[in-house]
DRENBARO-778173 format. One record per residue (C-alpha): residue in one letter; residue number from 1; x negated, y negated, z. Coordinates in pm, whole numbers, plus 50000, padded with zeros to 5 digits. Example, Ala and Ser with C-alpha at 12.3 -4.5 7.8 and 13.67 -1.06 7.14 Angstrom:
# residues 2
<node res="A" n="1" east="48770" north="50450" up="50780"/>
<node res="S" n="2" east="48633" north="50106" up="50714"/>
# end
This chain:
# residues 133
<node res="M" n="1" east="36709" north="65822" up="10836"/>
<node res="K" n="2" east="36615" north="66105" up="10606"/>
<node res="M" n="3" east="36316" north="66182" up="10829"/>
<node res="K" n="4" east="36532" north="66213" up="11144"/>
<node res="A" n="5" east="36770" north="66452" up="10972"/>
<node res="M" n="6" east="36478" north="66663" up="10852"/>
<node res="L" n="7" east="36336" north="66681" up="11207"/>
<node res="V" n="8" east="36674" north="66786" up="11349"/>
<node res="V" n="9" east="36716" north="67060" up="11089"/>
<node res="T" n="10" east="36361" north="67188" up="11153"/>
<node res="G" n="11" east="36425" north="67190" up="11528"/>
<node res="V" n="12" east="36749" north="67388" up="11487"/>
<node res="L" n="13" east="36573" north="67645" up="11264"/>
<node res="L" n="14" east="36287" north="67691" up="11512"/>
<node res="L" n="15" east="36535" north="67733" up="11797"/>
<node res="A" n="16" east="36729" north="67995" up="11600"/>
<node res="L" n="17" east="36410" north="68189" up="11521"/>
<node res="F" n="18" east="36305" north="68177" up="11887"/>
<node res="I" n="19" east="36641" north="68306" up="12010"/>
<node res="S" n="20" east="36659" north="68581" up="11749"/>
<node res="G" n="21" east="36302" north="68690" up="11830"/>
<node res="C" n="22" east="36393" north="68738" up="12195"/>
<node res="N" n="23" east="36689" north="68967" up="12108"/>
<node res="V" n="24" east="36504" north="69211" up="11885"/>
<node res="N" n="25" east="36433" north="69549" up="12051"/>
<node res="P" n="26" east="36065" north="69631" up="12077"/>
<node res="A" n="27" east="35926" north="69934" up="11895"/>
<node res="P" n="28" east="35938" north="70257" up="12098"/>
<node res="A" n="29" east="35619" north="70335" up="12284"/>
<node res="A" n="30" east="35393" north="70599" up="12133"/>
<node res="T" n="31" east="35407" north="70935" up="12309"/>
<node res="V" n="32" east="35084" north="71042" up="12472"/>
<node res="G" n="33" east="34961" north="71397" up="12427"/>
<node res="P" n="34" east="34744" north="71608" up="12657"/>
<node res="A" n="35" east="34386" north="71496" up="12724"/>
<node res="G" n="36" east="34116" north="71640" up="12502"/>
<node res="P" n="37" east="33796" north="71819" up="12609"/>
<node res="P" n="38" east="33523" north="71602" up="12768"/>
<node res="G" n="39" east="33262" north="71461" up="12530"/>
<node res="A" n="40" east="32887" north="71519" up="12527"/>
<node res="A" n="41" east="32676" north="71334" up="12783"/>
<node res="G" n="42" east="32523" north="71009" up="12663"/>
<node res="A" n="43" east="32153" north="70919" up="12654"/>
<node res="T" n="44" east="31988" north="70805" up="12974"/>
<node res="G" n="45" east="31938" north="70427" up="12990"/>
<node res="Q" n="46" east="31620" north="70240" up="13066"/>
<node res="T" n="47" east="31525" north="70164" up="13423"/>
<node res="G" n="48" east="31646" north="69819" up="13515"/>
<node res="D" n="49" east="31461" north="69534" up="13682"/>
<node res="P" n="50" east="31475" north="69591" up="14056"/>
<node res="G" n="51" east="31544" north="69220" up="14101"/>
<node res="R" n="52" east="31441" north="69000" up="14386"/>
<node res="D" n="53" east="31581" north="68967" up="14728"/>
<node res="A" n="54" east="31809" north="68665" up="14779"/>
<node res="D" n="55" east="31594" north="68542" up="15068"/>
<node res="Q" n="56" east="31285" north="68555" up="14848"/>
<node res="R" n="57" east="31461" north="68353" up="14577"/>
<node res="R" n="58" east="31581" north="68101" up="14832"/>
<node res="T" n="59" east="31228" north="68071" up="14972"/>
<node res="E" n="60" east="31084" north="68005" up="14626"/>
<node res="E" n="61" east="31355" north="67748" up="14550"/>
<node res="Q" n="62" east="31290" north="67578" up="14883"/>
<node res="R" n="63" east="30916" north="67575" up="14814"/>
<node res="R" n="64" east="30976" north="67415" up="14474"/>
<node res="A" n="65" east="31208" north="67155" up="14628"/>
<node res="D" n="66" east="30951" north="67078" up="14900"/>
<node res="D" n="67" east="30674" north="67042" up="14641"/>
<node res="Q" n="68" east="30890" north="66806" up="14436"/>
<node res="R" n="69" east="30978" north="66602" up="14745"/>
<node res="R" n="70" east="30609" north="66577" up="14841"/>
<node res="A" n="71" east="30517" north="66468" up="14489"/>
<node res="D" n="72" east="30788" north="66202" up="14493"/>
<node res="E" n="73" east="30675" north="66073" up="14833"/>
<node res="Q" n="74" east="30312" north="66064" up="14717"/>
<node res="R" n="75" east="30409" north="65871" up="14404"/>
<node res="R" n="76" east="30605" north="65617" up="14611"/>
<node res="T" n="77" east="30315" north="65586" up="14856"/>
<node res="D" n="78" east="30068" north="65530" up="14572"/>
<node res="E" n="79" east="30294" north="65269" up="14414"/>
<node res="Q" n="80" east="30333" north="65091" up="14748"/>
<node res="R" n="81" east="29959" north="65105" up="14812"/>
<node res="G" n="82" east="29892" north="64955" up="14470"/>
<node res="A" n="83" east="30145" north="64678" up="14532"/>
<node res="D" n="84" east="29992" north="64609" up="14876"/>
<node res="Q" n="85" east="29641" north="64594" up="14729"/>
<node res="Q" n="86" east="29756" north="64356" up="14457"/>
<node res="R" n="87" east="29935" north="64140" up="14713"/>
<node res="G" n="88" east="29622" north="64138" up="14931"/>
<node res="A" n="89" east="29405" north="64040" up="14634"/>
<node res="D" n="90" east="29648" north="63762" up="14542"/>
<node res="D" n="91" east="29651" north="63635" up="14902"/>
<node res="Q" n="92" east="29270" north="63641" up="14918"/>
<node res="K" n="93" east="29245" north="63453" up="14588"/>
<node res="R" n="94" east="29488" north="63186" up="14712"/>
<node res="A" n="95" east="29296" north="63154" up="15039"/>
<node res="D" n="96" east="28964" north="63115" up="14853"/>
<node res="E" n="97" east="29113" north="62852" up="14622"/>
<node res="Q" n="98" east="29254" north="62665" up="14922"/>
<node res="K" n="99" east="28917" north="62672" up="15098"/>
<node res="R" n="100" east="28747" north="62534" up="14787"/>
<node res="A" n="101" east="29011" north="62264" up="14753"/>
<node res="D" n="102" east="28977" north="62176" up="15123"/>
<node res="G" n="103" east="28598" north="62168" up="15091"/>
<node res="K" n="104" east="28613" north="61931" up="14793"/>
<node res="A" n="105" east="28861" north="61707" up="14971"/>
<node res="R" n="106" east="28635" north="61685" up="15276"/>
<node res="E" n="107" east="28312" north="61615" up="15092"/>
<node res="G" n="108" east="28207" north="61279" up="15223"/>
<node res="H" n="109" east="28546" north="61213" up="15383"/>
<node res="D" n="110" east="28678" north="61242" up="15731"/>
<node res="E" n="111" east="28354" north="61374" up="15872"/>
<node res="Q" n="112" east="28362" north="61304" up="16238"/>
<node res="C" n="113" east="28050" north="61181" up="16392"/>
<node res="P" n="114" east="27956" north="61262" up="16750"/>
<node res="A" n="115" east="28017" north="61002" up="17018"/>
<node res="G" n="116" east="27786" north="60707" up="16988"/>
<node res="E" n="117" east="27745" north="60745" up="16608"/>
<node res="H" n="118" east="27934" north="60624" up="16306"/>
<node res="R" n="119" east="27954" north="60710" up="15937"/>
<node res="F" n="120" east="27711" north="60548" up="15698"/>
<node res="T" n="121" east="27717" north="60574" up="15317"/>
<node res="N" n="122" east="27389" north="60526" up="15134"/>
<node res="R" n="123" east="27458" north="60287" up="14845"/>
<node res="E" n="124" east="27192" north="60432" up="14620"/>
<node res="T" n="125" east="27275" north="60803" up="14659"/>
<node res="G" n="126" east="27635" north="60789" up="14781"/>
<node res="K" n="127" east="27549" north="61032" up="15058"/>
<node res="V" n="128" east="27747" north="61000" up="15380"/>
<node res="S" n="129" east="27574" north="61057" up="15711"/>
<node res="C" n="130" east="27616" north="60976" up="16077"/>
<node res="V" n="131" east="27395" north="60710" up="16230"/>
<node res="T" n="132" east="27364" north="60585" up="16589"/>
<node res="D" n="133" east="27558" north="60276" up="16686"/>
# end
């Protein structure tokens, strides 16, 4: 409760100061006398940079943006080419492995003999060959 009373009193004091500040007359303005004699001329400044034409700046900015765009496209193309080459190498490796596996599976099996011949397995060597009927 003490805190609320203190806040109310502080608020009333601030309000009173604000109102009294608004009613005070401002100080009278200083009177201005006649203008004095002109001063001595100052030193001449250095010659400034002539600057560049806005079109020239725009052209340079556009050139930089085009170069950056080309570099980004080249990087993406190189990354894609690398991924494609890796994918191609992986596909080739799988195909080679499949061919080897197919070749091993067919060794001595499922060889078709021409018409009028049949498969014969040599008992001593285990070699399969076609012989006439």
